[in-house]
C-alpha positions as CSV (number, residue, x, y, z in Angstrom):
1,M,-28.8,-31.1,-44.5
2,Y,-29.9,-30.1,-48.0
3,Q,-32.9,-30.4,-50.3
4,I,-33.1,-30.0,-54.1
5,Q,-35.7,-27.8,-55.8
6,R,-35.9,-26.4,-59.3
7,F,-36.3,-22.7,-59.5
8,S,-35.2,-20.0,-61.8
9,N,-32.1,-18.1,-60.8
10,S,-34.1,-14.9,-60.3
11,I,-35.6,-16.2,-57.0
12,A,-32.3,-17.6,-55.7
13,S,-32.4,-15.4,-52.6
14,Q,-36.1,-15.8,-51.6
15,L,-37.4,-17.3,-48.3
16,F,-38.9,-20.7,-48.3
17,S,-41.3,-22.2,-45.7
18,G,-40.2,-19.7,-43.0
19,Y,-36.5,-20.5,-43.4
20,V,-33.7,-18.9,-45.3
21,Y,-31.5,-21.4,-47.0
22,R,-28.1,-21.2,-48.6
23,I,-28.5,-21.0,-52.3
24,L,-26.2,-23.2,-54.4
25,M,-26.6,-23.3,-58.2
26,F,-25.9,-26.6,-59.8
27,A,-26.7,-26.3,-63.5
28,S,-30.4,-25.5,-63.4
29,T,-30.7,-27.0,-59.9
30,I,-30.6,-24.9,-56.7
31,I,-29.3,-26.7,-53.6
32,L,-30.6,-25.2,-50.4
33,L,-28.6,-25.9,-47.3
34,A,-30.1,-24.9,-44.0
35,I,-27.3,-23.9,-41.6
36,S,-26.8,-21.7,-38.6
37,N,-24.1,-19.7,-37.0
38,S,-23.2,-19.9,-33.3
39,S,-22.3,-17.3,-30.7
40,L,-18.5,-17.1,-30.3
41,A,-16.4,-16.0,-27.4
42,A,-16.3,-12.3,-26.6
43,Q,-13.4,-10.4,-28.2
44,I,-11.2,-8.5,-25.7
45,C,-8.4,-6.0,-25.7
46,P,-5.4,-5.7,-23.4
47,S,-6.1,-3.9,-20.2
48,G,-6.5,-0.1,-20.7
49,H,-6.5,-0.3,-24.5
50,K,-9.5,1.1,-26.3
51,M,-11.5,-1.3,-28.4
52,Y,-12.9,-0.2,-31.8
53,Y,-15.7,-2.5,-32.9
54,L,-17.9,-2.9,-36.0
55,G,-20.9,-5.2,-35.7
56,D,-24.2,-5.7,-34.1
57,K,-23.1,-6.9,-30.7
58,T,-22.3,-4.9,-27.5
59,P,-18.6,-5.2,-26.6
60,T,-17.9,-6.2,-23.0
61,H,-14.5,-4.6,-23.0
62,T,-14.1,-1.0,-21.8
63,P,-13.3,1.5,-23.0
64,N,-14.8,0.9,-26.4
65,E,-16.4,2.7,-29.4
66,K,-18.9,0.9,-31.7
67,L,-19.9,1.5,-35.3
68,P,-22.4,-0.6,-37.2
69,L,-20.9,-2.9,-39.8
70,S,-22.0,-2.0,-43.3
71,W,-20.7,-2.0,-46.9
72,S,-20.8,1.6,-48.3
73,G,-21.1,2.2,-52.0
74,G,-23.6,-0.6,-52.4
75,T,-23.0,-4.2,-53.4
76,G,-20.0,-5.0,-55.5
77,N,-17.9,-2.1,-54.2
78,A,-14.3,-3.3,-53.6
79,S,-13.6,-1.3,-50.4
80,T,-15.2,0.8,-47.7
81,T,-13.9,2.9,-44.8
82,Y,-15.2,3.4,-41.3
83,T,-14.4,6.6,-39.4
84,F,-14.6,6.7,-35.6
85,S,-15.2,9.8,-33.5
86,D,-11.5,10.3,-32.6
87,G,-10.4,10.2,-36.2
88,T,-9.4,6.6,-36.3
89,I,-10.0,5.2,-39.8
90,F,-10.6,1.5,-40.5
91,T,-10.5,0.3,-44.2
92,L,-11.7,-3.0,-45.5
93,S,-11.0,-4.0,-49.1
94,F,-11.2,-7.0,-51.4
95,S,-8.8,-7.8,-54.1
96,D,-7.8,-10.8,-56.3
97,T,-11.4,-11.8,-56.7
98,S,-12.4,-14.6,-59.0
99,N,-15.5,-16.7,-59.5
100,L,-17.4,-14.0,-57.7
101,Q,-21.2,-13.7,-58.2
102,T,-22.6,-10.3,-59.2
103,G,-23.6,-8.1,-56.4
104,Y,-20.9,-9.1,-53.9
105,P,-19.4,-8.1,-51.5
106,S,-22.7,-7.3,-49.8
107,Y,-23.6,-6.6,-46.2
108,S,-26.7,-8.7,-45.2
109,S,-28.0,-11.5,-43.2
110,Y,-29.1,-14.9,-44.4
111,P,-30.8,-16.4,-41.3
112,S,-29.3,-19.7,-40.4
113,V,-26.5,-19.0,-42.8
114,T,-24.7,-15.7,-42.0
115,N,-25.7,-13.0,-39.6
116,S,-25.0,-9.3,-40.0
117,A,-22.0,-10.1,-42.2
118,I,-20.1,-8.9,-45.2
119,N,-20.9,-11.8,-47.5
120,M,-18.9,-13.2,-50.5
121,F,-20.6,-15.6,-52.9
122,H,-18.4,-17.6,-55.3
123,N,-19.1,-20.4,-57.7
124,S,-17.3,-23.6,-57.1
125,Q,-14.4,-23.5,-59.5
126,K,-11.2,-24.6,-58.0
127,A,-9.1,-21.6,-57.0
128,A,-6.2,-21.1,-54.6
129,I,-7.6,-17.6,-54.1
130,N,-11.2,-16.6,-54.6
131,H,-10.6,-13.3,-52.9
132,R,-8.2,-11.5,-50.7
133,L,-9.5,-9.4,-47.7
134,L,-7.3,-6.6,-46.3
135,G,-8.0,-4.7,-43.2
136,S,-5.9,-1.6,-42.2
137,I,-6.0,1.1,-39.6
138,N,-4.5,4.6,-39.8
139,K,-3.0,4.1,-36.3
140,S,-0.7,1.6,-34.6
141,V,-2.8,-1.2,-33.1
142,S,-2.1,-3.8,-30.5
143,K,-4.7,-6.4,-31.6
144,Y,-7.0,-7.1,-34.5
145,G,-9.6,-9.7,-35.4
146,F,-12.9,-10.7,-36.8
147,I,-15.3,-13.7,-37.1
148,V,-15.5,-15.9,-40.1
149,Q,-19.0,-17.3,-40.8
150,D,-20.0,-20.4,-42.6
151,L,-16.8,-21.8,-44.0
152,D,-17.5,-25.4,-44.9
153,T,-17.7,-28.1,-47.7
154,N,-20.2,-29.7,-49.9
155,E,-19.7,-32.8,-52.0
156,A,-22.5,-32.3,-54.5
157,S,-21.4,-28.7,-55.2
158,K,-17.7,-29.7,-55.3
159,Y,-16.2,-27.2,-53.0
160,I,-13.9,-27.3,-49.9
161,E,-13.7,-23.7,-48.6
162,S,-10.4,-22.6,-47.1
163,L,-9.1,-19.4,-45.3
164,S,-5.4,-18.7,-45.1
165,L,-3.5,-16.2,-43.0
166,V,-1.2,-14.0,-45.1
167,T,-0.2,-11.7,-42.3
168,A,2.0,-13.6,-39.8
169,N,1.2,-14.3,-36.2
170,G,-2.6,-14.7,-36.7
171,V,-4.4,-17.3,-34.6
172,F,-7.6,-19.3,-35.3
173,S,-9.8,-20.2,-32.4
174,N,-13.2,-21.9,-31.8
175,L,-12.8,-24.3,-34.7
176,R,-15.6,-26.8,-34.6
177,S,-14.2,-30.3,-34.3
178,G,-15.1,-32.6,-37.3
179,Y,-16.1,-29.6,-39.4
180,L,-13.1,-27.4,-39.6
181,T,-9.4,-28.6,-40.0
182,Q,-6.3,-26.4,-39.5
183,S,-3.1,-27.1,-41.3
184,G,-0.5,-24.5,-40.5
185,S,-1.9,-21.1,-41.4
186,T,-4.9,-22.4,-43.2
187,V,-8.3,-23.6,-42.0
188,S,-10.4,-25.7,-44.4
189,G,-13.8,-27.3,-44.2
190,T,-13.6,-31.0,-43.3
191,K,-15.1,-33.0,-46.2
192,W,-17.8,-33.7,-46.5
193,N,-19.2,-32.4,-43.2
194,N,-21.5,-29.5,-44.3
195,C,-22.7,-27.1,-41.7
196,S,-26.2,-27.6,-40.5
197,T,-28.7,-26.0,-38.2
198,T,-26.9,-27.6,-35.2
199,N,-23.3,-27.5,-36.4
200,S,-22.0,-24.0,-36.9
201,C,-18.8,-23.4,-38.8
202,D,-18.1,-19.9,-37.5
203,F,-14.7,-19.2,-35.9
204,N,-12.4,-16.4,-34.7
205,V,-9.3,-15.0,-36.4
206,D,-7.1,-12.8,-34.2
207,W,-3.7,-11.1,-34.2
208,S,-2.3,-10.2,-30.8
209,N,0.9,-8.7,-32.1
210,S,1.3,-4.9,-32.5
211,Q,1.2,-3.5,-36.0
212,T,2.3,0.0,-37.1
213,A,-0.2,2.4,-38.7
214,N,-1.6,1.4,-42.2
215,T,0.0,-2.1,-42.0
216,P,-2.7,-4.4,-43.5
217,F,-4.0,-7.6,-41.9
218,V,-4.5,-10.0,-44.9
219,V,-6.4,-13.3,-45.4
220,T,-7.3,-15.2,-48.5
221,H,-10.2,-17.4,-49.3
222,G,-10.2,-20.3,-51.8
223,N,-11.7,-23.6,-52.9
224,S,-9.2,-26.4,-52.6
225,Y,-11.3,-29.3,-54.0
226,D,-9.3,-31.1,-56.7
227,L,-12.2,-32.3,-58.7
228,A,-13.8,-28.9,-59.1
229,T,-13.9,-28.1,-62.8
230,T,-13.8,-24.8,-64.6
231,T,-17.5,-25.2,-65.3
232,S,-19.8,-23.0,-63.2
233,L,-21.1,-25.3,-60.5
234,G,-23.0,-24.8,-57.2
235,G,-22.1,-21.6,-55.3
236,H,-20.7,-21.2,-51.9
237,L,-21.4,-18.2,-49.6
238,M,-19.4,-17.2,-46.6
239,G,-19.2,-14.0,-44.5
240,Y,-17.1,-11.8,-42.3
241,S,-18.4,-10.0,-39.2
242,D,-17.6,-8.5,-35.8
243,F,-14.4,-6.7,-36.7
244,Y,-12.5,-5.2,-33.9
245,F,-9.0,-3.7,-33.2
246,C,-7.3,-2.3,-30.1
247,I,-5.2,0.8,-29.7
248,A,-2.9,1.5,-26.8
249,P,-3.3,4.8,-25.0
250,T,-0.9,7.6,-25.6
251,T,-0.4,8.0,-21.8
252,Y,-2.4,6.1,-17.3
253,T,-1.3,6.4,-15.3
254,F,0.1,5.4,-11.9
255,T,-2.5,5.9,-9.1
256,G,-2.5,5.1,-5.4
257,F,-3.3,6.4,-1.9
258,V,-1.5,7.5,1.3
259,F,-3.9,6.1,3.9
260,N,-4.4,5.6,7.7
261,D,-4.1,1.8,8.2
262,N,-5.7,1.7,11.7
263,G,-8.6,-0.4,10.7
264,G,-11.0,2.3,11.9
265,V,-10.2,1.5,15.6
266,L,-10.9,4.5,17.8
267,K,-8.2,5.6,20.2
268,S,-8.8,4.7,23.8
269,N,-7.1,6.3,26.9
270,I,-8.6,3.9,29.3
271,E,-7.0,0.5,30.2
272,P,-6.0,-1.2,28.1
273,K,-4.8,1.9,26.3
274,T,-4.6,1.7,22.5
275,K,-0.8,1.5,22.6
276,F,-0.8,-1.7,24.7
277,D,-4.1,-3.3,23.7
278,V,-3.5,-6.8,22.2
279,S,-7.1,-7.9,22.4
280,S,-9.3,-9.0,19.6
281,K,-10.2,-5.4,19.0
282,F,-7.0,-5.4,16.9
283,T,-6.2,-9.1,16.3
284,S,-9.7,-9.9,14.9
285,N,-9.9,-6.7,12.9
286,S,-8.5,-7.9,9.5
287,S,-8.5,-4.3,8.2
288,Y,-6.0,-3.1,10.9
289,F,-2.4,-2.8,10.0
290,N,-2.6,-5.1,6.9
291,G,-1.0,-2.8,4.3
292,I,-4.3,-2.7,2.3
293,F,-6.5,0.4,2.0
294,D,-9.9,-0.8,3.3
295,R,-12.1,2.1,2.2
296,S,-15.1,0.8,4.2
297,N,-13.5,1.9,7.5
298,E,-10.2,3.6,6.7
299,V,-9.4,7.0,5.3
300,G,-6.8,8.7,3.2
301,I,-4.2,11.1,4.6
302,G,-4.3,14.5,2.9
303,T,-1.6,16.9,2.0
304,T,0.8,17.5,4.8
305,S,3.9,19.8,4.7
306,G,6.9,17.6,3.8
307,L,4.8,14.7,2.5
308,S,5.2,13.8,-1.2
309,V,5.1,10.9,-3.6
310,S,7.4,10.9,-6.6
311,L,7.5,8.7,-9.8
312,T,11.1,7.8,-10.6
313,D,13.2,5.5,-12.7
314,C,14.3,3.6,-9.6
315,K,17.7,5.3,-9.9
316,G,16.8,8.5,-8.1
317,N,15.7,10.4,-11.3
318,N,12.2,11.8,-11.5
319,I,10.2,11.0,-14.6
320,S,8.8,14.0,-16.5
321,T,5.0,14.3,-16.4
322,I,2.6,16.2,-18.5
323,T,1.3,19.8,-18.1
324,S,0.1,20.7,-14.6
325,N,1.6,17.5,-13.1
326,T,5.2,18.3,-13.9
327,N,6.0,18.7,-10.2
328,P,6.6,15.2,-8.7
329,Q,4.9,16.4,-5.5
330,T,1.3,15.3,-5.8
331,N,-2.0,16.7,-4.7
332,L,-3.2,14.4,-2.0
333,N,-6.6,15.9,-1.5
334,S,-8.7,14.9,-4.6
335,P,-9.9,12.5,-3.3
336,L,-8.3,12.5,0.1
337,G,-5.0,10.8,0.1
338,Q,-4.9,10.0,-3.6
339,F,-1.9,10.6,-5.9
340,K,-2.0,10.2,-9.7
341,F,0.8,10.5,-12.2
342,T,0.0,10.7,-15.9
343,V,3.0,10.4,-18.2
344,P,3.5,10.1,-22.0
345,S,3.9,6.5,-23.2
346,N,7.1,7.5,-24.9
347,A,8.6,8.6,-21.6
348,I,8.2,5.0,-20.4
349,A,9.3,3.5,-23.7
350,N,12.6,5.4,-23.5
351,L,13.5,4.0,-20.1
352,P,16.7,1.8,-20.5
353,V,15.3,-0.5,-17.8
354,K,11.5,-1.0,-18.0
355,E,10.7,-0.3,-14.4
356,V,9.5,2.7,-12.4
357,C,9.3,3.4,-8.7
358,L,6.8,5.3,-6.6
359,V,8.8,6.9,-3.7
360,Q,7.1,8.3,-0.6
361,T,8.9,11.0,1.3
362,E,7.5,11.6,4.8
363,P,7.8,14.6,7.1
364,D,10.0,14.4,10.2
365,P,8.5,14.5,12.8
366,W,5.1,13.2,11.6
367,T,2.0,12.1,13.4
368,F,1.8,9.0,11.2
369,S,5.4,7.8,11.9
370,V,4.8,4.0,11.6
371,D,4.8,2.5,8.1
372,T,2.6,-0.5,7.3
373,T,4.0,-0.7,3.8
374,P,7.4,0.0,2.2
375,N,8.1,3.6,1.2
376,I,9.2,2.5,-2.2
377,R,7.0,0.6,-4.7
378,K,8.8,-0.9,-7.7
379,I,6.7,-1.7,-10.8
380,D,8.1,-4.1,-13.3
381,L,6.7,-2.8,-16.6
382,T,7.8,-6.0,-18.5
383,K,5.3,-8.3,-16.8
384,N,2.5,-6.8,-18.8
385,P,3.7,-4.6,-21.6
386,N,0.2,-3.9,-22.7
387,R,-0.9,-2.4,-19.4
388,F,-1.0,1.3,-19.2
389,D,-3.2,2.0,-16.2
390,Y,-1.4,1.0,-12.9
391,K,-3.3,1.0,-9.7
392,T,-3.9,-1.2,-6.7
393,D,-5.5,-4.6,-7.6
394,D,-5.1,-8.2,-6.7
395,L,-1.6,-8.4,-8.1
396,L,-0.3,-4.9,-7.4
397,N,-0.3,-2.6,-4.4
398,L,0.6,1.0,-5.0
399,D,-0.8,2.4,-1.7
400,F,1.2,3.7,1.2
401,G,-0.1,2.7,4.7
402,E,0.7,4.6,7.8
403,V,-0.4,4.6,11.5
404,E,0.2,6.7,14.5
405,T,2.7,5.4,17.1
406,D,-0.1,4.2,19.4
407,Y,-1.4,2.0,16.6
408,A,1.9,0.2,15.9
409,S,1.5,-3.5,15.2
410,L,4.5,-4.3,17.5
411,V,3.6,-3.9,21.2
412,L,6.3,-4.2,23.8
413,V,5.2,-4.8,27.4
414,K,7.8,-4.6,30.2
415,S,7.1,-6.0,33.6
416,Q,9.3,-6.8,36.6
417,Y,9.6,-9.1,39.7
418,V,11.6,-8.1,42.8
419,N,13.4,-11.1,44.2
420,N,16.2,-12.1,46.6
421,C,18.5,-12.9,43.8
422,D,17.1,-16.4,43.9
423,I,14.9,-16.7,40.8
424,N,15.5,-19.9,38.9
425,A,16.9,-20.4,35.4
426,N,13.4,-20.8,33.9
427,Y,12.2,-17.6,35.5
428,D,9.1,-19.4,36.7
429,G,10.1,-20.1,40.3
430,T,12.6,-19.4,43.0
431,N,15.5,-21.5,44.2
432,G,14.7,-23.2,47.5
433,T,11.1,-22.2,47.3
434,S,10.0,-24.0,44.1
435,S,6.3,-23.5,44.9
436,Q,6.7,-19.8,44.8
437,T,5.6,-18.4,41.4
438,P,7.1,-15.1,40.3
439,I,4.4,-12.5,39.7
440,F,5.6,-10.1,37.1
441,S,3.9,-6.7,37.2
442,S,4.1,-3.6,35.1
443,D,3.4,-1.5,38.1
444,S,6.1,0.9,39.3
445,I,8.6,-0.5,41.8
446,T,8.9,1.5,45.1
447,N,11.0,1.2,48.2
448,I,13.3,-1.4,46.8
449,E,16.3,-2.1,49.0
450,P,19.8,-1.9,47.4
451,G,21.2,-5.4,47.0
452,K,18.0,-7.0,45.9
453,C,17.4,-8.3,42.4
454,I,14.8,-7.3,39.8
455,A,13.9,-9.8,37.2
456,Y,12.5,-8.3,34.0
457,R,10.2,-9.7,31.3
458,I,9.8,-8.0,28.0
459,E,7.0,-9.4,25.9
460,A,6.9,-8.5,22.2
461,Y,3.4,-8.9,20.5
462,N,2.4,-8.7,16.9
463,R,-1.3,-7.7,16.9
464,G,-1.4,-6.6,13.3
465,H,-1.9,-8.4,10.0
466,V,1.4,-8.3,8.4
467,D,4.5,-10.3,9.3
468,L,7.1,-8.4,11.3
469,E,10.7,-9.2,10.5
470,D,14.2,-8.2,11.8
471,I,12.9,-7.3,15.3
472,R,15.5,-6.9,18.1
473,I,14.9,-6.1,21.7
474,S,17.4,-3.9,23.5
475,D,17.4,-2.6,27.1
476,E,20.0,-0.6,28.9
477,L,20.4,-0.8,32.7
478,Q,20.3,2.5,34.7
479,T,23.5,3.9,36.1
480,K,24.3,6.9,38.3
481,A,26.1,8.4,35.3
482,Q,22.7,8.4,33.5
483,G,21.0,10.0,36.5
484,G,19.9,6.9,38.3
485,L,20.1,6.5,42.0
486,V,22.3,3.4,41.8
487,N,24.4,1.4,39.4
488,S,22.6,-1.8,38.5
489,V,24.3,-4.9,36.9
490,F,23.0,-8.0,35.2
491,A,22.8,-11.0,37.5
492,F,22.4,-14.7,37.1
493,P,20.5,-16.7,36.0
494,A,21.5,-16.0,32.4
495,P,18.9,-14.3,30.2
496,K,16.4,-16.6,28.6
497,G,14.4,-16.3,25.4
498,D,11.1,-17.8,24.5
499,P,11.5,-19.1,21.9
500,T,15.1,-20.1,22.9
501,S,16.4,-18.6,19.6
502,L,15.6,-15.2,20.9
503,Y,18.6,-15.2,23.2
504,T,21.4,-17.8,22.7
505,R,24.4,-16.5,24.8
506,T,25.1,-18.1,28.2
507,T,27.2,-15.3,29.7
508,L,25.8,-12.2,31.3
509,P,25.6,-9.0,29.2
510,T,27.3,-5.8,30.2
511,G,25.4,-2.5,30.4
512,T,22.9,-3.4,27.6
513,I,21.1,-6.6,26.8
514,T,20.3,-7.2,23.1
515,S,18.3,-10.1,21.7
516,E,18.9,-11.9,18.5
517,L,17.0,-10.8,15.4
518,F,13.6,-12.5,15.3
519,K,10.3,-12.6,13.4
520,L,6.7,-12.4,14.5
521,D,4.2,-13.8,12.1
522,K,0.8,-12.2,11.8
523,P,-1.8,-13.7,14.1
524,T,-4.0,-16.4,12.6
525,G,-6.7,-16.1,15.3
526,A,-7.7,-13.9,18.2
527,A,-4.4,-14.3,20.1
528,P,-1.4,-12.2,19.0
529,T,1.9,-13.9,18.2
530,K,4.5,-13.3,21.0
531,A,8.1,-13.6,21.9
532,T,9.5,-13.1,25.4
533,L,12.9,-12.1,26.8
534,Y,13.7,-12.6,30.5
535,F,16.7,-11.3,32.4
536,N,17.8,-10.7,36.0
537,T,19.5,-7.6,37.4
538,K,20.9,-6.7,40.8
539,Y,19.9,-3.4,42.2
540,G,23.0,-1.3,43.3
541,T,24.3,-1.7,46.9
542,T,25.0,1.9,47.4
543,V,22.7,4.9,47.0
544,D,23.9,8.3,45.9
545,P,22.9,10.6,48.7
């Protein structure tokens, strides 16, 4: 929208009727265009990188440091510098300026036009370059960007503003459809759609590629309208704001915990004892034996003699760390169970293969002898090269879970049934007396007569919350040579597995029975997952006196 009024040039920046309008000089006529700028998407840095921001907004990224955007030296100065608290220096400068009105560049706000921006005001002569903007930082950066405000077109004033990327790999975003058109590395106003109070022409420019120190990021601004003459026509104002850049840290670290993965379950010495309890106390406790440090009910395991965590190159070589952390054995007491390695970035950059491993070494013997997680954690550093702070999150687990033996996820329950060597092949009845159901018991067997048979049932339960793989049941029969009263042998029927894949041989074993390798998935409800092995033995016919 625009309206035409006749005023002298001296009042070209005044306020009218409660609004501020864009001032365009067309001969002795001033064209006032009421426009507005919109709120664009928040600017972000790679995880762990520090954001340096210049503007009037509050960055959402952390860590960050903010300085107000300004233009030092007053209007018309060609460059200015901004110095942050850590000595980082950011320089903005304009060059190759043409058709530039007196008093620009200038930091100001034109409500409904530009907001808290460094403004440039050109007349409308055709020019491939009206100005060149350079931004440079005295340190290597991982990202850089800013917001361009009010780039548009106007037919009466004969201009089509454009912005071109000179530095490669820049990206435009949030281009308003119908008002801004991109062609390659240039964005231009779409003629003749002038910005209005409801149609903002602000957009983002970002570079996400790393640049070495003092390498400039460059854009150029121009007027591409073919019919613009060399005569001074209406002016066009645009602005730059919300500058930011990101710097990667010089070190972060690899942080994790050694922790007790018992789900906070208290030990019980009454039946069912903790070691053999497969009730919902364990199966319905999602924190128990899940490989995840649930801090609401689990605790870390502090320094123990022989317990250490090392950061290595995954080939057995320790990676050097800084100052007091040069010893790969970590302090596991601050807070309880935590280890933290801080290494120089160049130590990681010099690795021939971009991966590191956290390796846990455990005492032997040790109270927490059952692992709920692997003892080696490999970290692929190429998946996110801009990440410098590694710790447990939704995609990565650097913690080491342990439990005492009585809290092991795998529970083995062995029970027996004394029979007259007549148990059937399904181990659920006896030959000749089909109605008789074997009652397996875990109670001790007493007063058994030599020559009788004992059928055994070994049940393997998974009561925890990780899948258990490569399980194998093995049981050796007693012999007199081992101190038993008699020699026992395996007897028919052949051993049986449930599922059948647990035991596939049809002949009797000798001395020791061994199942096939099997897997027990984690429970999906209150009942544990289970596999069962049955076998029959004949108690010796002679007793050693």
